[in-house]
C-alpha positions in Angstrom: -7.8 9.2 -6.7 -9.6 11.6 -8.9 -8.8 11.6 -12.6 -7.8 15.0 -14.0 -9.6 16.3 -17.1 -7.7 17.9 -20.0 -8.7 21.4 -18.7 -5.8 23.5 -17.4 -5.7 23.6 -13.7 -6.2 26.9 -12.0 -4.8 28.1 -8.7 -8.4 28.0 -7.3 -8.8 24.3 -7.7 -9.9 22.5 -4.5 -10.2 18.8 -4.3 -13.2 17.6 -2.2 -13.9 14.0 -1.3 -17.2 12.9 0.1 -17.4 9.8 2.2 -20.3 8.3 4.2 -23.8 7.1 3.7 -25.4 7.7 0.3 -28.0 10.2 1.7 -25.3 12.2 3.5 -23.0 12.2 0.4 -25.9 13.3 -1.8 -26.7 16.2 0.6 -23.0 17.3 0.6 -23.0 17.2 -3.2 -26.1 19.4 -3.4 -24.4 21.9 -1.1 -21.3 21.9 -3.2 -23.4 22.5 -6.4 -25.1 25.4 -4.7 -21.7 26.9 -4.1 -20.9 26.4 -7.8 -18.2 23.8 -7.1 -17.2 22.2 -10.4 -17.1 18.4 -10.4 -13.9 17.3 -12.1 -14.4 13.6 -11.8 -16.6 11.3 -9.8 -15.3 8.1 -8.3 -17.7 5.3 -7.5 -16.7 3.0 -4.7 -18.0 -0.5 -4.0 -20.7 -0.8 -1.3 -18.1 -2.5 0.9 -15.7 0.0 2.4 -13.6 -2.3 4.7 -11.6 -5.2 3.3 -9.5 -7.9 5.0 -5.8 -7.8 4.2 -6.1 -11.2 2.4 -8.8 -9.7 0.1 -6.5 -6.9 -0.9 -3.3 -9.1 -1.2 -4.1 -12.8 -1.3 -0.4 -13.7 -1.0 -0.5 -12.5 2.6 -2.4 -15.6 3.6 0.4 -17.9 2.7 3.5 -15.7 2.4 3.3 -12.8 4.9 7.0 -13.0 5.6 8.0 -12.7 2.0 5.6 -9.8 1.4 7.1 -8.1 4.5 10.7 -8.5 3.1 9.6 -7.1 -0.3 7.7 -4.2 1.3 10.7 -3.5 3.7 13.1 -3.4 0.7 10.8 -1.0 -1.1 10.5 1.2 1.9 14.3 1.4 2.3 14.9 1.6 -1.5 17.1 -1.5 -1.6 17.5 -4.2 -4.2 17.8 -7.9 -3.2 21.5 -7.7 -4.0 22.0 -4.7 -1.7 20.0 -6.4 1.1 22.1 -9.5 0.7 25.3 -7.3 1.2 23.9 -5.7 4.3 22.7 -9.0 5.9 25.2 -11.6 4.7 22.3 -13.6 3.4 22.7 -14.9 -0.2 20.6 -13.0 -2.7 19.0 -16.1 -4.1 17.9 -17.0 -0.5 16.3 -13.6 -0.2 14.5 -14.2 -3.5 13.3 -17.6 -2.3 12.0 -16.1 1.0 10.2 -13.4 -0.8 8.5 -16.0 -3.1 7.6 -18.3 -0.2 9.9 -21.0 -1.3 12.2 -20.8 1.8 11.3 -20.6 5.5 12.5 -17.5 7.4 14.1 -18.5 10.7 14.3 -16.4 13.8 18.0 -15.5 13.3 17.5 -14.7 9.6 14.5 -12.6 10.6 16.6 -10.6 13.1 19.2 -9.9 10.4 16.6 -8.7 8.0 14.8 -6.6 10.6 18.0 -4.8 11.5 18.8 -4.0 7.8 15.2 -3.0 7.0 14.5 -1.1 10.3 11.5 -3.3 11.2 10.6 -5.6 14.1 11.8 -9.1 13.4 8.4 -10.6 14.2 6.9 -9.3 11.0 8.9 -11.9 9.1 7.8 -14.9 11.2 
């Protein structure tokens, strides 16, 4: 995401993002400069553009079910206590599942899936 400067934004502000090979991006930048487009901020990305899920979130390698519960709760705007009330699963059990300390069984996964509007297989 581009950082904003302390300048006041105008109604004519257009955000442009360049993506691709370095030579192509450089060419697009030159065209933008010739059109007198002001560069507000420049973001440098790593050479590598694609990452494995485990690189972004190492916890997924050993606790994908727990990450799915936490993400599903966030998506639905629920606390652990609210999810416990919806599913009939004790709140401390939900906490243990999210932290990888408790296994998520098929029946539990189905209860969670129904409450979180997800497929139960994401928890297994």
